[in-house]
C-alpha positions in Angstrom: 64.4 81.2 -8.5 61.5 78.9 -7.6 59.0 81.1 -8.9 60.9 81.3 -12.4 60.8 77.6 -12.7 57.2 77.3 -12.1 56.5 79.9 -14.9 58.8 78.1 -17.3 57.2 74.7 -17.1 54.1 75.5 -19.2 56.3 76.9 -21.8 58.4 73.8 -22.0 55.3 71.6 -22.0 54.0 73.5 -25.2 57.3 73.3 -26.9 57.3 69.5 -26.7 54.2 69.1 -28.9 54.7 68.5 -32.6 54.1 71.5 -35.0 52.5 70.8 -38.5 53.9 72.9 -41.2 52.0 71.3 -44.0 48.6 69.6 -43.6 47.7 66.5 -45.7 45.9 67.7 -48.9 42.8 66.3 -50.5 43.4 64.6 -53.9 41.5 63.6 -57.1 43.0 60.9 -59.3 42.0 57.9 -61.4 41.0 54.8 -59.4 43.9 52.4 -59.0 46.6 55.0 -59.3 49.0 55.8 -56.6 48.0 58.5 -54.2 50.4 59.8 -51.4 49.4 61.6 -48.4 52.3 63.9 -47.1 52.5 65.9 -43.8 55.3 68.0 -42.8 56.0 68.3 -39.1 58.7 68.2 -36.4 57.0 65.3 -35.0 59.2 62.0 -34.6 56.4 59.4 -34.7 53.6 59.2 -37.2 50.4 56.9 -37.3 48.0 57.3 -40.4 44.3 56.6 -40.0 41.5 56.3 -42.4 37.8 56.5 -42.4 35.8 55.1 -45.2 32.4 56.5 -46.2 30.7 53.5 -44.6 32.8 53.8 -41.3 31.7 55.5 -38.1 35.2 56.3 -36.9 38.7 56.5 -38.0 40.9 53.3 -37.7 44.6 52.7 -37.7 46.4 51.8 -41.0 48.9 49.1 -40.2 52.4 49.9 -41.3 51.6 53.5 -42.1 54.2 55.0 -39.7 56.0 57.6 -41.9 55.5 61.3 -42.7 54.0 60.3 -45.9 51.6 57.4 -46.8 51.2 55.9 -50.2 47.9 54.7 -51.1 48.4 52.0 -53.7 46.4 50.9 -55.3 43.5 53.3 -54.6 40.0 52.1 -54.9 38.5 48.7 -54.1 37.0 48.2 -50.8 40.0 49.2 -48.9 40.3 52.8 -50.2 37.2 53.8 -52.0 36.5 57.2 -53.2 35.5 59.6 -50.4 37.8 58.0 -47.8 39.3 60.4 -45.3 42.9 60.2 -44.0 44.6 61.8 -41.0 47.9 61.3 -39.1 48.5 61.2 -35.5 51.8 63.0 -34.9 53.8 62.5 -31.6 56.8 64.3 -30.2 57.8 62.7 -26.9 54.7 62.4 -24.8 52.6 64.9 -26.7 50.5 63.9 -29.7 48.2 66.0 -32.2 46.1 65.0 -35.1 46.4 66.5 -38.5 43.4 67.8 -40.5 41.7 65.0 -42.6 42.1 64.9 -46.3 39.9 63.0 -48.8 40.5 61.0 -52.0 38.1 61.5 -55.0 38.6 58.7 -57.6 37.8 59.0 -61.3 36.6 56.0 -63.1 34.3 54.8 -65.9 31.5 52.7 -64.4 29.8 51.3 -67.6 28.5 52.3 -71.0 24.8 52.1 -71.4 24.4 50.2 -74.6 20.7 49.8 -75.5 19.8 47.5 -78.5 19.1 49.6 -81.6 16.4 49.2 -84.2 17.6 48.6 -87.8 17.2 52.0 -89.7 16.7 53.7 -86.4 18.8 56.0 -84.1 20.5 55.1 -81.0 22.7 56.5 -78.3 25.6 55.1 -76.3 26.0 56.8 -73.0 29.0 56.8 -70.6 28.3 56.3 -66.9 31.4 57.8 -65.2 32.4 59.8 -62.2 33.0 63.6 -62.3 36.0 65.1 -63.7 35.9 63.9 -67.4 37.6 66.3 -69.6 38.3 64.6 -73.0 36.5 61.6 -74.8 37.4 59.5 -77.8 35.2 56.7 -78.9 36.7 53.7 -80.9 35.4 50.6 -82.5 36.5 47.2 -83.7 35.0 45.6 -86.8 34.9 41.8 -87.1 37.5 41.3 -84.4 40.0 43.8 -86.0 42.0 46.4 -84.0 40.1 49.3 -82.3 40.3 52.5 -84.4 39.0 56.0 -83.4 35.8 57.0 -84.7 35.3 60.2 -86.4 31.9 62.0 -86.9 30.4 61.4 -90.2 26.9 60.5 -91.6 26.3 57.8 -89.2 28.3 58.7 -86.2 28.2 61.9 -84.2 29.6 62.7 -80.7 32.8 60.6 -81.3 34.5 63.0 -78.8 31.7 63.5 -76.4 30.1 61.6 -73.4 27.4 60.4 -75.8 27.9 58.7 -79.1 25.0 59.0 -81.4 24.4 56.4 -84.2 21.9 57.5 -87.0 20.1 55.2 -89.6 21.5 52.1 -88.2 22.2 49.3 -90.6 22.5 45.6 -89.5 26.2 45.8 -90.8 27.0 47.3 -87.2 25.7 44.4 -85.5 28.4 42.7 -83.4 30.8 45.5 -83.7 32.6 46.4 -80.5 32.9 49.8 -79.1 34.8 51.5 -76.2 35.7 55.0 -75.0 38.8 56.6 -73.6 38.4 59.4 -71.1 41.0 61.8 -70.0 40.1 62.8 -66.4 41.1 65.8 -64.4 43.2 65.2 -61.4 44.3 67.4 -58.6 47.8 69.1 -59.1 49.4 67.4 -56.1 49.3 64.0 -57.6 52.3 61.5 -57.7 51.5 59.8 -60.9 55.0 60.0 -62.1 56.2 58.3 -58.7 57.2 61.4 -56.9 57.6 61.0 -53.1 57.0 64.7 -52.7 54.1 64.9 -55.2 56.1 67.1 -57.6 56.0 65.2 -60.9 52.6 66.2 -61.8 50.3 64.8 -64.6 47.3 67.2 -65.6 45.1 64.3 -66.6 44.8 60.5 -66.1 43.4 58.4 -68.9 41.1 55.5 -68.5 39.6 53.2 -71.2 36.2 51.5 -70.8 35.4 47.9 -71.1 34.2 47.1 -74.6 30.6 46.8 -75.5 28.9 44.9 -78.4 26.5 46.6 -80.6 23.1 44.8 -80.9 21.1 45.8 -83.9 17.6 44.4 -83.9 16.6 43.6 -87.5 13.3 44.6 -88.8 12.8 43.5 -92.5 10.3 45.2 -94.8 7.6 42.8 -95.6 6.8 41.9 -99.2 3.4 41.0 -100.9 3.3 38.1 -103.4 0.4 39.9 -105.1 -0.3 43.5 -105.9 -4.1 42.7 -105.7 -6.0 40.1 -103.6 -9.5 39.3 -104.5 -12.5 38.0 -102.7 -16.2 38.2 -102.4 -18.4 40.8 -100.7 -19.1 40.1 -97.2 -17.1 37.0 -97.1 -13.7 36.7 -95.4 -10.7 36.4 -97.7 -6.9 36.7 -97.1 -4.2 39.2 -97.8 -0.6 37.9 -97.3 2.9 39.3 -96.4 6.1 37.5 -96.3 9.8 38.2 -95.2 9.1 39.1 -91.5 9.4 35.8 -90.0 10.2 35.0 -87.1 8.9 38.4 -86.1 5.5 39.7 -86.0 3.7 41.2 -89.1 1.7 44.2 -88.2 -1.1 45.2 -90.7 -2.6 48.7 -91.3 -5.6 49.9 -93.3 -5.6 52.7 -95.9 -5.9 55.2 -93.1 -2.8 53.7 -91.4 -4.9 52.3 -88.6 -3.5 49.0 -87.0 -6.0 46.2 -87.8 -4.3 43.0 -87.2 -1.2 40.8 -87.0 0.2 37.8 -88.8 1.6 36.9 -92.1 -1.9 36.1 -93.3 -4.7 38.7 -92.6 -8.4 37.8 -93.0 -10.6 40.6 -94.2 -14.3 41.2 -95.0 -15.2 44.0 -97.4 -18.8 45.1 -98.4 -17.6 47.8 -100.7 -16.6 46.7 -104.3 -14.1 49.5 -104.4 -10.3 48.3 -104.0 -8.8 49.0 -100.5 -5.1 49.6 -99.8 -3.3 47.5 -96.9 0.1 47.8 -95.6 2.4 45.8 -93.4 5.3 46.4 -91.2 7.7 44.1 -89.4 7.7 44.4 -85.5 10.6 43.1 -83.6 10.8 43.7 -79.8 9.9 47.4 -79.9 11.4 48.0 -83.3 9.1 48.5 -86.4 10.2 48.5 -89.9 9.0 51.0 -92.7 5.7 50.0 -94.2 5.6 47.7 -97.1 4.9 49.2 -100.6 1.2 48.2 -99.9 -1.3 45.9 -101.8 -4.8 46.1 -102.9 -7.8 44.1 -101.8 -11.0 44.1 -103.7 -14.3 42.3 -103.0 -16.6 41.4 -105.9 -20.4 40.9 -105.7 -21.8 37.6 -105.7 -23.5 36.9 -109.1 -27.0 35.9 -109.5 -27.9 32.2 -109.6 -28.1 31.0 -113.2 -31.5 30.0 -114.7 -32.8 27.0 -116.7 -32.0 27.7 -120.4 -34.1 25.0 -122.2 -33.4 21.8 -120.4 -36.0 19.2 -121.5 -38.6 18.5 -118.7 -39.0 14.9 -119.3 -37.1 12.0 -121.0 -37.1 8.2 -121.4 -34.5 6.0 -119.5 -31.4 5.3 -121.5 -31.6 8.5 -123.3 -29.0 11.2 -123.3 -30.1 14.4 -121.6 -28.4 17.7 -121.7 -28.9 20.2 -118.7 -28.6 23.9 -119.8 -28.4 27.0 -117.7 -27.8 30.7 -118.4 -24.5 31.0 -116.9 -22.6 30.0 -119.9 -18.9 29.2 -119.5 -19.2 30.3 -115.9 -21.5 27.5 -115.0 -20.5 24.8 -112.2 -22.7 21.7 -112.1 -23.1 19.5 -109.0 -25.0 16.3 -108.2 -26.8 17.9 -105.1 -27.1 21.2 -103.2 -24.3 20.6 -100.7 -21.4 18.9 -102.2 -18.3 20.7 -102.8 -17.3 18.3 -105.8 -18.3 19.6 -109.1 -19.5 17.3 -111.9 -18.6 19.6 -114.5 -17.5 23.2 -115.3 -18.9 23.0 -118.9 -21.5 25.4 -120.3 -23.9 22.4 -120.3 -24.0 19.2 -118.5 -24.9 15.9 -120.4 -25.7 12.6 -118.7 -27.8 9.3 -119.4 -31.2 9.1 -117.8 -31.8 5.9 -115.8 -34.6 4.5 -113.7 -37.7 6.5 -113.3 -38.6 9.5 -111.3 -37.1 13.0 -111.1 -33.6 13.6 -112.2 -32.2 16.8 -110.5 -28.9 18.6 -111.1 -27.7 21.8 -109.4 -25.9 24.7 -111.3 -24.2 27.9 -110.0 -21.9 30.3 -111.8 -18.6 31.8 -110.7 -17.6 35.3 -111.7 -14.3 36.9 -110.5 -14.0 34.1 -108.0 -17.3 34.5 -106.4 -19.8 31.7 -106.7 -23.7 32.3 -106.9 -26.3 30.2 -105.1 -27.2 27.0 -106.8 -30.3 26.5 -109.0 -31.9 23.2 -109.1 -33.0 21.9 -112.6 -35.4 19.0 -112.7 -36.1 16.5 -115.4 -38.9 13.8 -115.2 -37.6 10.3 -116.2 -40.8 8.6 -117.6 -41.6 4.9 -117.6 -41.6 4.8 -121.4 -42.1 0.9 -121.6 -45.5 1.0 -119.9 -46.9 3.6 -122.4 
């Protein structure tokens, strides 16, 4: 009889340890939803533990002493995605640990919303966890209710992870967009509040935060004139307007960039007209080119010659200076002044004093002025003769 008791003691010891009939199951659900860990065992005492991704060891969960443990809400720093859960089950003096089960949380992190150039193309991209099944983009116009977007000439991918916008206009600036995603969840979820994870939902919906479209304007410059003129080998300006406060970019007839600014100074040696174009550049966004304008440099005319001005005269007499430039003549008192005495064909004045009276004449054709010619008249001392 004593021998029999000794043989039965190990069997009695084994029978006292709890048996696990159903291990906790790993689950996937939307962040914030309730997730329930369930174990089925003949044990009488339970203590759930968790190990977050940043933890080295499992730690006891305060108050989690039932056969099922509800994680509510999931997410945040207490229950992040990737956390492992296990339960210590006791029956009398014997304890065992269940297998560890993990949670995978679905969520929308953000929408990449780059600024889009006017008349350009842009893409809004979702930054979300795995498991996205269905998408629906929507927008609010001028503070109105959000309405679902459908694919059209401007939008494509309205039910995809990326929303593409084509040929963007500034009318879209300030509109608000968001996306709703249906995420796949594991079949053992308790989204309907079941304590046994029986009332399952196939998906969990999440709607992103709204983002505001930013359309960077890039107006097309205009030219006040279809032709700007100047003189060969001298600087003159071509102008563009309508781009301020952004940068005006200029191109030559080969579409090579040649300068910036609303007013571009050019210097042409060739008398043939040249084409110039302008665009508007705003923080990486460039408008289409302007319709263009012409610039033409005319040659500087020859200096006029004396055309019969008397060589001498008495004081007090009227003298007329004559030059070959005709109606293009410009008369000056000296060789450097910028103030003209007259722009008549001839210049008439009264001789005074004695000595040499000099007047200078140039001619202007197509806006280009020649060098000046000096015409001299001797004023005689007629009273002494």
